[in-house]
C-alpha positions in Angstrom: 116.4 102.5 118.0 118.5 103.5 121.0 116.1 101.6 123.2 116.4 98.4 121.1 120.2 98.7 121.4 119.9 98.7 125.2 117.5 95.8 125.4 119.7 93.7 123.2 122.7 94.6 125.5 120.6 93.6 128.6 119.5 90.4 127.0 122.9 89.5 126.0 124.2 90.1 129.5 121.3 88.0 131.0 122.2 85.2 128.6 125.9 85.1 129.4 125.2 85.2 133.1 123.0 82.2 132.8 125.5 80.4 130.8 128.3 81.0 133.3 125.9 79.9 136.2 125.3 76.7 134.2 129.0 76.2 133.8 129.7 76.6 137.5 126.9 74.1 138.3 128.6 71.6 136.1 131.3 69.5 137.6 133.3 66.7 136.0 133.4 63.3 137.8 136.8 64.2 139.2 135.6 67.4 140.6 132.5 65.7 142.1 134.8 63.2 143.7 137.0 65.9 145.3 133.9 67.9 146.2 132.5 64.8 148.1 135.7 64.4 150.2 135.7 68.0 151.0 132.2 67.8 152.3 133.0 67.8 156.0 130.2 69.1 158.3 131.4 69.7 161.9 127.7 70.1 163.0 127.6 69.5 166.7 125.1 66.6 166.8 124.4 67.4 170.5 122.5 70.7 169.4 120.0 68.5 167.4 120.1 65.1 169.2 120.1 63.8 172.7 123.3 61.7 172.1 123.2 60.3 175.5 120.0 58.4 174.5 121.7 57.0 171.5 122.5 53.3 171.9 126.2 52.7 171.9 127.1 56.2 173.3 128.0 54.8 176.7 130.6 52.5 175.3 132.5 55.2 173.5 134.5 56.1 176.6 135.9 52.7 176.9 137.6 52.7 173.3 141.4 52.1 173.7 142.4 53.6 170.3 144.4 56.7 170.6 142.6 58.5 167.6 139.7 58.0 165.3 137.3 59.8 162.9 133.8 58.5 162.0 131.9 60.2 159.3 128.7 60.0 157.3 129.6 59.9 153.5 126.5 61.6 152.2 126.3 64.5 154.4 129.9 64.7 155.6 128.7 64.9 159.2 131.5 64.1 161.6 129.7 61.7 163.9 132.5 60.9 166.4 136.2 62.0 166.6 139.2 61.8 168.9 142.5 63.4 168.2 141.4 63.3 164.7 143.9 65.8 163.4 146.9 64.5 165.5 149.9 63.2 163.3 150.4 59.6 164.0 152.0 56.6 162.5 149.6 54.9 160.0 151.3 51.4 159.3 149.8 49.6 156.3 146.9 52.2 155.9 149.7 53.7 153.8 148.9 51.1 151.2 145.7 52.8 150.3 147.7 55.4 148.6 149.9 52.9 147.0 147.0 51.0 145.7 145.4 54.3 144.3 148.5 55.2 142.4 149.1 51.8 141.1 145.5 51.7 139.7 145.7 55.2 138.2 149.2 55.0 136.7 150.0 51.2 136.2 149.3 49.0 133.4 147.3 46.2 135.0 148.7 43.6 132.5 152.3 44.5 133.1 154.5 41.7 134.6 156.5 42.5 137.7 159.3 40.4 139.0 160.2 40.4 142.6 163.8 41.4 142.8 166.3 41.3 145.6 166.4 45.0 146.1 162.6 45.2 147.1 162.8 42.1 149.2 163.4 44.1 152.3 161.5 42.1 154.9 160.6 38.5 155.6 157.1 39.6 156.4 155.9 38.8 153.0 154.3 35.9 150.9 156.1 37.0 147.8 159.6 35.9 147.1 162.4 37.0 144.9 162.1 35.7 141.4 158.3 35.5 141.7 156.3 37.1 138.7 152.9 38.7 139.0 150.7 40.7 136.6 150.3 44.1 138.3 146.6 43.8 139.1 147.2 40.6 141.0 150.2 42.1 142.9 147.9 44.8 144.0 145.5 42.2 145.3 148.2 40.5 147.1 149.2 43.8 148.6 145.8 44.8 149.7 144.3 41.5 150.9 147.3 40.1 152.7 149.1 43.5 153.5 152.1 42.4 151.7 155.0 44.9 152.3 157.2 43.5 149.5 154.3 43.7 147.0 154.0 47.4 148.0 157.7 47.9 147.3 157.7 46.0 144.0 154.7 48.0 142.8 156.4 51.2 143.7 159.5 50.4 141.9 157.7 49.3 138.8 155.4 52.4 138.6 157.8 55.1 140.0 161.0 53.7 138.7 162.2 53.6 142.4 160.6 54.0 145.7 161.9 57.4 146.3 160.3 58.7 143.2 157.1 56.8 144.0 157.0 58.5 147.5 157.2 62.0 145.6 154.1 60.9 143.7 152.4 59.8 146.9 153.0 63.0 148.5 151.9 65.0 145.4 148.6 63.2 145.4 148.3 63.8 149.2 148.6 67.5 148.5 146.1 67.3 145.7 143.7 65.7 148.1 144.2 68.4 150.8 145.8 65.8 153.2 147.7 68.6 155.1 148.8 66.4 158.2 150.2 63.7 156.0 153.7 62.7 154.8 154.8 59.5 153.0 158.2 58.2 153.2 157.7 54.6 151.9 155.0 52.7 150.1 154.0 50.2 152.7 153.9 51.9 156.1 156.9 50.3 157.7 158.4 52.3 160.7 159.7 55.6 159.6 159.3 59.0 161.5 158.7 60.7 158.2 155.7 58.4 157.3 152.7 59.8 159.2 149.1 61.0 158.8 145.9 61.8 160.8 142.6 60.1 161.2 141.0 62.9 159.4 143.4 62.8 156.4 143.1 59.1 156.1 139.3 59.4 156.1 139.7 61.8 153.2 141.9 59.4 151.5 139.7 56.4 152.1 136.6 58.2 150.7 138.4 59.3 147.6 139.9 55.9 146.9 136.6 54.1 147.4 135.3 56.5 144.5 137.4 54.1 142.3 135.3 51.1 141.6 138.2 48.9 141.1 139.7 49.9 144.3 136.4 49.3 146.1 136.1 45.8 144.5 139.6 44.9 145.8 139.2 46.0 149.5 135.8 44.2 149.5 137.1 41.0 148.5 137.3 38.3 151.1 139.2 35.7 149.5 140.9 35.3 146.2 143.4 32.8 144.5 146.1 34.8 143.0 148.1 33.3 140.2 151.8 33.8 139.5 153.2 33.9 136.1 154.8 30.5 136.4 151.3 28.8 136.9 151.6 28.6 140.6 148.6 30.0 142.7 148.7 32.0 146.0 145.5 31.6 148.3 144.7 35.0 149.9 142.3 35.8 152.7 141.7 39.4 153.4 143.1 40.5 156.8 140.1 42.7 157.4 137.8 40.5 159.7 134.9 43.0 159.5 134.2 41.8 155.9 132.9 38.6 157.3 131.8 39.7 160.8 130.2 43.0 160.3 126.9 43.5 158.3 127.3 45.8 155.6 131.2 46.1 155.8 132.6 47.1 152.2 136.3 47.4 153.2 138.9 48.8 153.6 142.4 48.2 155.2 144.2 46.9 158.2 147.5 48.1 159.5 149.9 47.2 162.3 153.4 48.1 163.5 154.6 48.3 167.1 154.9 52.0 166.7 151.5 52.6 165.1 149.7 49.9 167.0 146.6 48.3 165.6 144.9 50.4 162.9 141.8 49.9 160.6 140.3 52.0 157.9 136.7 50.7 157.4 133.6 51.5 155.5 130.1 50.0 155.9 126.7 50.5 154.2 123.2 50.0 155.9 119.8 51.2 154.9 121.2 53.7 152.4 123.7 55.1 155.0 127.4 54.7 154.3 129.9 55.4 157.2 133.7 55.7 157.0 135.9 55.3 159.9 139.6 55.4 160.5 140.8 54.0 163.9 144.5 54.4 165.0 146.7 52.8 167.6 144.2 50.4 169.3 145.3 48.1 171.9 145.2 44.8 170.0 144.2 43.1 166.8 140.9 42.0 168.2 140.2 45.4 169.8 140.7 47.3 166.5 137.9 45.3 165.0 135.6 45.3 168.2 136.1 49.1 168.6 135.4 49.8 164.9 132.3 47.7 165.1 131.2 49.6 168.2 131.8 52.9 166.5 130.1 51.9 163.3 127.1 50.6 165.3 126.9 53.9 167.1 127.3 55.8 163.8 124.3 54.2 162.2 122.2 54.6 165.3 123.1 58.5 165.3 122.3 58.8 161.4 119.0 57.0 161.7 117.9 59.3 164.6 119.3 62.3 162.7 117.3 61.4 159.5 114.1 61.0 161.7 114.3 64.6 162.8 
């Protein structure tokens, strides 16, 4: 009888252990999303590949951008980086976070009126008195990089831009963006609005886990309706969507302080790469240099897969 008691206890312990292990193996979709962006492999590719023999390697040294990070999404392998953890201005790459929060917390069918207090710049296609449904104003912000649209969304969702920036920084902390601080929703020059290439890659990968976000930033052209019946034709500022095979997004940025910036993603032959390029010399160079790095990344990952 005593032996049966111990057998029972042993069986119970084994059962509970197996249940706990199963629970640990189960991840919610959000946990899976977070785990994916946490998957960063700093494997030195030079230990397994002759990088000098990879097509495009010799051109890396000619890139004018001050910082970048290029990563393979499925493995988390960092293919190429330069000053990736340095704090830098991010210009309109800021709007990736604004878009994410608008999608997560906004009612897409709400109407937003552009008020005088958010019309802080003439660099905008929207005007005071214009009305948009939230989802169309998000399109306007992301395709045309409209600064006023970002402020209007921030006010609508946060109550005011200050509260919205608190929400942005809370989300950044949640995502592990340790070199980032948001001071406005659009990336206009502000010494307290900064990030790093590595943090922005993390944000980009997380954002693209939202199918609506991915659909927006992958849109080349869209006719955006206003509530008064007018329509605003929009063409995405990201030229790679039309010039680079497999490009699926994401966001352009420019201020004089930040230089020319680009967050991009592309998929070819089952390989998805993410790249954030900061402070490139010109509008054209940010696209050419991003294409060069993406080409190099695909060549590297094909060689790596062939090992």
